[in-house]
C-alpha positions, 0 to 999 in steps of 0.5 A: 020769525021762524026759519021757513019765513026767514028763507021766504022773505030774506032770499039767499043773501039774507039767509047767509047773512043771518047764518042760516043755511038754505035747504038743499034739494034732496038728490037720489043716490045713483051708482054707475059703472064706467068701462074703460078701454085702458089698462089700470097700470097706465095711471095717466090715460086710465087715471082720467076716469078715476079723476072723473069718478072722484070728482063726481063723488066729491061734488055730490057728497057721495050720493053719485058714485061711479065704479071704474073698470079697466079694459077687459073687466066688464067687456072687451076694450073695444066693446065699450061703444056697444056697451054704452049704446045698449045700456050694459054700462052707463058710461065709458072712457075711451078713444073715439078713433078706435071705432072708425070701423063703424064710421070714420067720423068717430076718428075726428073726436080723437085725432086724425093725421095732420089734424088739430093739436090739443089746444086747438081741438079743445078750442074747437069743442068748447068754443067752436062747433065741435061739441055740437057737431059731434053730439049730433053724430053720437046721437045716432049711437044713443051716446052723449059725449064729453071731452075726457082728456088729451095726451098732447102731441104724441111720439111716432112709435117704436121700430125694430128697424130704422126708417130711412125712407118710404121703402122701409114702410112697405110691408111693415106690420105696425100696431097703430091707433085707429084711423091712422092705419088707413093712411099707413095702409095707403103707404104700403104698411100693414096696420094692426089694431091691438089693445094697450095691454097686449102690445108688448107681447106682440112686439116681443114675439115679432108678430108686429114690427113696430108700435105706437102708443102715446109718449115716453111716460106710458111707453116706458111703463109698457116696456117697449124700449126693451124690444125695439129701440128706434123711437121716432117722432113726431106722431103725425097722426096724433097732434093732440089725441082726445079721449071722451066720456061716452054716456048712455043717452037715457042714463044721462037724461035721467039725471037731475040738472044738478047731477048733469052739471056735476058730470060736465064739471068733472069731465072738464076737470079730468080733461085738463088733468090728463094733459097736465100729467102727460106734460109734467111726466114725459120729459123725465121719462124721455131722459130715462128712455135715452139712458136705457138705450133708446135712439130718438129719431125724426121721421125722414121728410119723404115719409112725412110728405107722403103721409100728408099726401095720402091723408089729404087724399083719404079725406077727399074720398071720405067727403065723397062717400060719407055724409057724416064725415063731410059735415063734420070735417068741413067745419073741422078743416076750416077751424084747422086752417085758421088755427094754424094761421094764428099759431104760426105767429104766436105759439110756433115762433115762441116755442121754436125760439125757447127750444133753441135758447140755452136755459 
């Protein structure tokens, strides 16, 4: 029996049992460019794009390659949505909330103040309605999205002066990511949207009074502790900040089914890997920051309460004027309510006990 006849009659199981490999469908060689919004020095948040590109290359046997470019190399860090939408690049890796100025609904794809934590957001995307709703929204921008990492809950940032009450927020110029600036503004602060690679200089010169980025591991690399030693928590605006891979719709639709599956698997791998890196590296970095003189402080309850009040007020206003927001947020809010009910009985109680235990 010749090889073609064997494959025809035996099926895959029979072929493998006979020691003959089935024919592999020929795939075209594809080369994409990925524009990141992040500096290369941040091996956690930028590194997720490297993890993704390597996985695509490995799973395709080197036939599907993606070159990864840091923010500013191919286009400005905050220009990547336009780049993908217009087909200047095939793919970007970014934080959706950077683009809330286009439509506030972008922010839901990353984090909104007093929103879902990282596990809850992943659950909403992968097993709730999150992916479906955000795909429908991004279709207006010629984009197909995949979750591409999560930082986990973030710190509340670095402040040149202590925050003792609401009066200290008034007039404070703060670099704050995306949508949270809307809430800070309602509290009397002055939000600034500055790319990660430019924050240190602004803080050092006094152009801004405070900044937030992610957490200890990244913050230590950026050196914020050298110019502002008051390190506050929690980052109430980022209970679990998700990154996304944005793919040009035509480029994605041009992929074979096999390559689409590879992209999906690689994105999921990068998504998981990013948070693992942050969770593993943040504890030691926090110890080093404290040893270097950082003062780790909780936000006063009055600040948290006012931030919550202003956040909920903003969401109600957006429900009344932004149809995209209203559609997505309604489902998000219902999911958040049920998740907090569940986590109250499991994660929260377990975590609070373990954190109080003498280990």
